[in-house]
Wavefront OBJ file of the C-alpha trace (Angstrom):
o trace
v -17.334 21.833 -11.188
v -15.054 20.362 -8.545
v -12.385 18.034 -9.898
v -12.749 14.446 -8.766
v -9.921 13.074 -6.684
v -7.360 11.079 -8.659
v -7.847 7.942 -6.598
v -11.633 8.099 -6.943
v -11.189 8.006 -10.719
v -8.675 5.159 -10.480
v -11.074 3.107 -8.363
v -13.933 3.863 -10.744
v -11.920 2.685 -13.759
v -10.821 -0.413 -11.889
v -14.386 -1.216 -10.902
v -15.441 -1.070 -14.554
v -12.514 -3.342 -15.508
v -13.547 -5.785 -12.794
v -17.129 -5.908 -14.028
v -15.929 -6.720 -17.549
v -13.796 -9.580 -16.207
v -16.683 -10.900 -14.113
v -18.845 -11.100 -17.239
v -16.527 -13.901 -18.431
v -16.557 -15.859 -15.162
v -19.153 -18.267 -13.716
v -22.000 -16.391 -12.035
v -21.234 -17.814 -8.581
v -17.892 -15.935 -8.602
v -19.644 -12.615 -8.061
v -20.432 -13.446 -4.460
v -16.738 -13.926 -3.727
v -15.866 -10.475 -5.083
v -18.694 -8.861 -3.141
v -17.358 -10.497 0.028
v -13.742 -9.345 -0.393
v -14.597 -5.794 -1.475
v -14.377 -4.231 2.030
v -10.905 -5.660 2.700
v -9.136 -5.396 -0.670
v -7.988 -2.671 -3.036
v -9.609 -2.392 -6.461
v -6.369 -3.415 -8.208
v -6.162 -6.512 -6.009
v -9.661 -7.584 -7.014
v -8.791 -7.191 -10.700
v -5.717 -9.371 -10.175
v -7.874 -11.995 -8.436
v -10.370 -11.924 -11.311
v -7.586 -12.402 -13.843
v -6.018 -15.280 -11.902
v -9.324 -17.053 -11.335
v -10.175 -16.531 -14.992
v -6.934 -18.329 -15.931
v -8.018 -21.264 -13.784
v -11.413 -21.578 -15.445
v -9.862 -21.162 -18.912
v -7.585 -24.087 -18.070
v -10.492 -26.249 -16.893
v -12.438 -25.406 -20.025
v -9.519 -26.495 -22.181
v -8.423 -29.739 -20.474
v -11.411 -31.030 -18.496
v -13.804 -33.115 -20.668
v -16.843 -32.225 -18.537
v -16.012 -28.508 -18.631
v -15.473 -28.459 -22.383
v -19.186 -29.104 -22.892
v -20.160 -25.905 -21.072
v -19.502 -22.216 -21.535
v -17.350 -20.907 -18.687
v -20.143 -18.569 -17.623
v -22.415 -21.604 -17.210
v -20.086 -23.548 -14.893
v -22.011 -24.586 -11.747
v -20.425 -24.226 -8.327
v -20.309 -28.022 -8.086
v -17.375 -27.854 -10.531
v -15.208 -26.778 -7.587
v -15.919 -30.011 -5.730
v -14.683 -32.061 -8.682
v -11.177 -30.583 -8.437
v -8.535 -32.499 -6.492
v -5.140 -31.262 -5.225
v -3.423 -33.143 -8.049
v -5.526 -31.223 -10.582
v -4.285 -27.936 -9.140
v -0.684 -29.157 -9.232
v -1.144 -29.996 -12.918
v -2.639 -26.532 -13.457
v 0.426 -24.886 -11.889
v 2.688 -26.963 -14.115
v 0.654 -25.880 -17.158
v 1.037 -22.209 -16.197
v 4.812 -22.342 -16.563
v 4.308 -22.174 -20.324
v 1.148 -22.126 -22.425
v -0.239 -20.584 -25.581
v -3.616 -18.859 -25.785
v -5.038 -17.122 -28.862
v -1.624 -17.379 -30.495
v 0.158 -15.623 -27.623
v 2.769 -17.347 -25.483
v 2.521 -16.966 -21.700
v 4.985 -17.928 -18.978
v 4.921 -17.775 -15.182
v 7.986 -17.844 -12.956
v 7.830 -19.038 -9.350
v 6.450 -15.687 -8.193
v 3.711 -15.810 -10.823
v 2.810 -19.350 -9.789
v 2.722 -18.340 -6.132
v 0.320 -15.488 -6.883
v -1.953 -17.732 -8.950
v -2.118 -20.305 -6.150
v -2.655 -17.622 -3.503
v -5.618 -16.274 -5.488
v -7.045 -19.776 -5.858
v -6.608 -20.430 -2.129
v -8.550 -17.281 -1.226
v -11.249 -18.215 -3.714
v -11.680 -21.756 -2.429
v -11.403 -20.699 1.212
v -14.385 -18.359 0.859
v -16.725 -21.014 -0.567
v -15.514 -23.704 1.844
v -15.865 -21.420 4.879
v -19.439 -20.608 3.852
v -20.214 -24.321 3.380
v -20.983 -23.916 -0.308
v -18.502 -26.660 -1.266
v -17.475 -29.885 0.462
v -13.682 -29.603 0.364
v -10.809 -27.153 -0.126
v -8.160 -28.761 -2.341
v -6.176 -25.542 -2.848
v -4.999 -25.440 0.775
v -3.515 -28.924 0.320
v -1.163 -27.774 -2.445
v 2.223 -26.496 -1.299
v 3.213 -22.974 -2.231
v 6.049 -22.799 -4.800
v 9.436 -22.131 -3.227
v 10.641 -18.640 -3.996
v 14.355 -18.211 -4.664
v 15.232 -14.729 -3.524
v 17.023 -12.468 -5.964
v 19.633 -9.879 -5.130
v 18.140 -6.431 -4.710
v 19.084 -4.188 -7.629
v 19.821 -0.692 -6.390
v 21.934 2.294 -7.315
v 25.179 2.900 -5.475
v 25.802 6.304 -3.907
v 27.974 7.496 -6.785
v 25.400 6.240 -9.309
v 22.662 8.263 -7.615
v 24.773 11.412 -7.945
v 25.522 10.692 -11.616
v 21.833 10.002 -12.309
v 20.663 13.298 -10.805
v 23.455 15.182 -12.588
v 22.283 13.659 -15.859
v 18.663 14.595 -15.184
v 19.759 18.152 -14.480
v 22.148 18.586 -17.411
v 20.805 16.249 -20.087
v 24.297 16.136 -21.591
v 24.031 12.527 -22.779
v 20.632 12.925 -24.429
v 20.143 12.974 -28.184
v 19.481 16.314 -29.907
v 15.789 15.426 -30.182
v 15.615 14.466 -26.494
v 17.378 17.686 -25.484
v 14.572 19.763 -27.041
v 12.077 18.120 -24.696
v 14.553 18.125 -21.810
v 14.687 21.924 -21.813
v 10.951 21.921 -21.143
v 10.868 19.130 -18.560
v 14.212 19.133 -16.701
v 12.877 20.995 -13.652
v 9.936 18.586 -13.395
v 12.118 15.545 -14.039
v 14.662 16.549 -11.407
v 11.929 17.167 -8.831
v 10.276 13.836 -9.602
v 13.485 11.777 -9.553
v 14.747 13.505 -6.418
v 11.405 12.829 -4.732
v 11.468 9.126 -5.614
v 15.074 8.739 -4.458
v 14.584 10.875 -1.357
v 11.391 9.343 0.006
v 11.090 5.809 -1.409
v 7.446 6.308 -2.378
v 5.878 4.039 -4.997
v 5.482 5.390 -8.525
v 1.689 5.023 -8.196
v 1.837 7.169 -5.049
v 3.974 9.714 -6.870
v 1.703 10.219 -9.877
v -1.287 10.484 -7.533
v 0.129 13.536 -5.743
v -1.861 16.770 -5.901
v -0.519 20.282 -5.396
v -2.075 20.560 -1.952
v -0.482 17.276 -0.859
v 2.882 19.032 -0.543
v 3.542 20.726 2.816
v 6.692 22.837 2.697
v 6.177 24.073 6.250
v 6.735 20.577 7.647
v 8.618 19.109 4.646
v 6.029 16.407 4.095
v 3.832 14.937 1.376
v 0.461 13.269 1.862
v 0.271 10.029 -0.085
v -2.287 7.265 -0.563
v -0.846 3.876 0.323
v -1.909 0.581 -1.202
v -5.243 -0.236 0.414
v -6.317 3.408 0.583
v -4.655 4.662 3.789
v -3.422 8.255 3.804
v -0.019 8.882 5.407
v 2.516 11.698 5.607
v 6.008 10.969 4.308
v 8.733 13.473 5.154
v 11.561 14.665 2.918
v 14.923 16.337 3.337
v 16.399 19.600 2.084
v 17.481 18.258 -1.332
v 13.937 17.117 -2.089
v 12.514 20.365 -0.740
v 14.778 22.450 -2.968
v 13.946 20.464 -6.126
v 10.208 20.524 -5.383
v 10.140 24.256 -4.651
v 11.915 25.048 -7.915
v 9.455 22.895 -9.831
v 6.493 24.361 -7.944
v 7.352 27.833 -9.241
v 7.194 26.454 -12.768
v 4.068 24.366 -12.093
v 2.096 27.372 -10.831
v 2.459 28.988 -14.268
v 0.917 26.014 -16.099
v -2.792 25.749 -16.814
v -3.578 22.059 -16.574
v -6.204 20.255 -18.615
v -9.578 19.442 -17.066
v -9.267 16.462 -14.775
v -5.638 17.319 -13.964
v -6.004 20.778 -12.458
v -4.809 19.678 -9.030
v -2.118 17.257 -10.266
v 1.427 17.959 -9.075
v 3.335 16.356 -11.957
v 2.109 17.142 -15.465
v 3.004 15.824 -18.905
v 3.865 18.059 -21.844
v 0.164 17.818 -22.730
v -0.575 19.373 -19.314
v -2.247 16.205 -18.080
v -1.402 14.223 -14.953
v 1.643 12.013 -15.513
v 0.824 8.311 -15.489
v 2.818 5.350 -14.204
v 4.056 4.317 -17.648
v 5.392 7.821 -18.346
v 7.425 7.785 -15.126
v 8.742 4.306 -15.927
v 9.908 5.556 -19.333
v 11.449 8.635 -17.769
v 13.468 6.568 -15.286
v 14.543 4.184 -18.052
v 15.707 7.066 -20.250
v 17.963 8.689 -17.669
v 19.244 5.571 -15.909
v 20.463 4.148 -19.222
v 23.221 6.734 -19.191
v 24.289 5.816 -15.654
v 24.672 2.038 -15.691
v 24.401 -0.618 -18.365
v 24.711 -3.441 -15.866
v 21.544 -2.713 -13.886
v 17.966 -2.595 -15.119
v 16.689 0.435 -13.226
v 12.959 0.971 -12.685
v 11.061 3.275 -10.315
v 10.861 0.351 -7.884
v 14.668 0.091 -7.945
v 14.820 3.743 -6.881
v 12.583 2.757 -3.970
v 15.016 -0.049 -3.108
v 17.885 2.436 -3.307
v 16.175 4.661 -0.750
v 15.335 1.732 1.542
v 18.939 0.532 1.413
v 20.334 3.981 2.216
v 17.921 4.472 5.113
v 18.700 1.064 6.601
v 22.447 1.541 6.286
v 22.242 4.919 8.020
v 19.879 3.906 10.826
v 20.044 0.112 11.158
v 16.346 0.374 12.116
v 14.380 -2.186 10.111
v 11.109 -1.082 11.717
v 11.648 2.506 10.587
v 12.385 1.330 7.028
v 9.255 -0.847 7.027
v 7.120 2.045 8.275
v 8.442 4.598 5.786
v 8.177 2.212 2.843
v 4.644 1.209 3.853
v 5.324 -2.501 4.367
v 2.549 -4.018 6.456
v 4.816 -6.838 7.620
v 8.334 -6.029 8.824
v 9.397 -9.505 7.697
v 8.881 -8.333 4.123
v 11.378 -5.565 4.758
v 13.758 -7.819 6.623
v 13.744 -10.312 3.741
v 14.587 -7.617 1.203
v 17.428 -6.102 3.190
v 18.920 -9.268 4.699
v 21.979 -8.885 2.459
v 22.793 -5.586 4.139
v 22.625 -7.289 7.530
v 25.185 -9.743 6.192
v 27.442 -6.844 5.153
v 27.151 -5.310 8.606
v 27.925 -8.605 10.321
v 30.904 -9.144 8.034
v 32.270 -5.699 8.893
v 32.319 -6.651 12.590
v 35.368 -8.822 11.935
v 37.662 -5.837 11.469
v 36.758 -4.119 14.734
v 37.985 -6.740 17.207
v 41.712 -7.457 17.561
v 43.052 -10.201 19.815
v 46.709 -9.191 19.651
v 48.525 -6.065 18.694
v 50.543 -6.279 15.482
l 1 2 3 4 5 6 7 8 9 10 11 12 13 14 15 16 17 18 19 20 21 22 23 24 25 26 27 28 29 30 31 32 33 34 35 36 37 38 39 40 41 42 43 44 45 46 47 48 49 50 51 52 53 54 55 56 57 58 59 60 61 62 63 64 65 66 67 68 69 70 71 72 73 74 75 76 77 78 79 80 81 82 83 84 85 86 87 88 89 90 91 92 93 94 95 96 97 98 99 100 101 102 103 104 105 106 107 108 109 110 111 112 113 114 115 116 117 118 119 120 121 122 123 124 125 126 127 128 129 130 131 132 133 134 135 136 137 138 139 140 141 142 143 144 145 146 147 148 149 150 151 152 153 154 155 156 157 158 159 160 161 162 163 164 165 166 167 168 169 170 171 172 173 174 175 176 177 178 179 180 181 182 183 184 185 186 187 188 189 190 191 192 193 194 195 196 197 198 199 200 201 202 203 204 205 206 207 208 209 210 211 212 213 214 215 216 217 218 219 220 221 222 223 224 225 226 227 228 229 230 231 232 233 234 235 236 237 238 239 240 241 242 243 244 245 246 247 248 249 250 251 252 253 254 255 256 257 258 259 260 261 262 263 264 265 266 267 268 269 270 271 272 273 274 275 276 277 278 279 280 281 282 283 284 285 286 287 288 289 290 291 292 293 294 295 296 297 298 299 300 301 302 303 304 305 306 307 308 309 310 311 312 313 314 315 316 317 318 319 320 321 322 323 324 325 326 327 328 329 330 331 332 333 334 335 336 337 338 339 340 341 342 343 344 345 346 347 348 349
């Protein structure tokens, strides 16, 4: 029986998760999710369902009229009773609250996402004339204070890959596993650092997605688009060495085509890669919290410094809007502008 594609299974699982979330929402919400299905990824719809669920949980807790009803019984007319001030109070509540004995917090990015979800939700019903007003659009988006990009320096990248290859700093217990996984780990880390692909794109790679003739890998971007990302000789060498080892492994059903396998011979998942990066990077720097996304930032920084082409960086990283890329790498522009001062001399010494 032909193995189902990894992303087909991911979308299937996400669809089941979405249906479970929708069971806890008012019935009129289903029409919104049907409408956005053609233009959104399955993970995006789950995030929307979670965010909208938080909003209705809040109404059920603080609104006297809503307390009398089960959330699933809320009528669509509830939306017309909400004013901009109510949404502002909701955002303030989200900064810290307790539900079922668990504490929750949202920083400015979390608040922005919650409001963005609510805006999309309200916009759909208002556009289709199912409600009289759209209060969400009247609430200002939270101001985001940009953080410095955490990335590895050039020497830190070299130390990290040396550590992955040698395993010298690992504990005796870790070294036993390292002997079995070092070729895979080096290929995976080199690939992340040498292409800037997302960890979700990495774990989704199949054996036939690697093209050594053209030094490229076929990946699935967020939203479902397939693109080819090209790699250099260091990545090629690490991948080829791992491929020799991978060809000797009989994978478990459902993972036969997977490129990167766990010790259980199943496709590596995102959490496993996150743990792998955390394990090795801990020996490189104690001052930086390194995640797979930070490796992506490291690649983006290196590419921008070498080329100065923000459009190329945006394209390779898969940013739909170049302004997203420009915002992330503005600090490097500042470095480049600062360096201009040393090139122009007005008088000879």
